[in-house]
N, C-alpha and C positions, 0 to 999 in steps of 0.2 A: 973226562969230567968237565961239565960246563958250569961256570959260576956267574958269568957276566950277564948283564941285562936284568930285566924284570922277571921275577920268578913266575908270576901269573901268566905272562905271555909265553914263557918257555914251556910251562906245563900245557898250555892250550895248543901250542904248535906241536908238541910231542904227541898229544892225543890226536890231533888232526892228521899228523903224519902217519900214525898207525892206521887210521881210517882210510886215508888216501892210498896206502899200500894195499889194503884189502879190496878197495872198490874201483880204483882208477888204474887202468892198464898202463898208462904213461908212467906213473910213479912206481907201479909194481915192477916193471921191467928195469927201471933205474935202480930200484932197491936190490933186486936179485943179482943184477950184474955187479953192483958195488959190494954186496955181501960176499959174493963168490970171489971177487978179486982181492978184497981186503982181509977176508976171514973173520970179520967182526960185524955181527948183526946190529949191535948198538950204534956203531959208527955209521952204518948204512941208514939207520933210522934217523939219526941226527942230520945226515946229509939230505935226506928226503924233507925233513923239517925246514932246512935252510932253503932248499929248492922251492918248497911250498911258499915260503915267505917272499922269495923273489918273484914268484908268479903272482902272488896276491898284490904286491906293491906295483907290479906292471899293470894289473887289472885296474887298480885304483888310478894310476897315472894316466892310462890311456882311455879310461871310462868305457871298457869293453867287457863282454861276457867271457867266461871261461869256456874254452872249447876243448 
């Protein structure tokens, strides 16, 4: 269960993670590997959301496009 941070940002990241898992091969392979290893799909979704946040912060920092 995650309680910290802003709830609107958490919800947006969660929904973005679900979409990224479905559409982006990079996040999909990360999700499936983590879900298989941990046995928890929710944990894997949250890990993808965190990975997405890190990637978004790097894009903003470096002023580059997502590849």
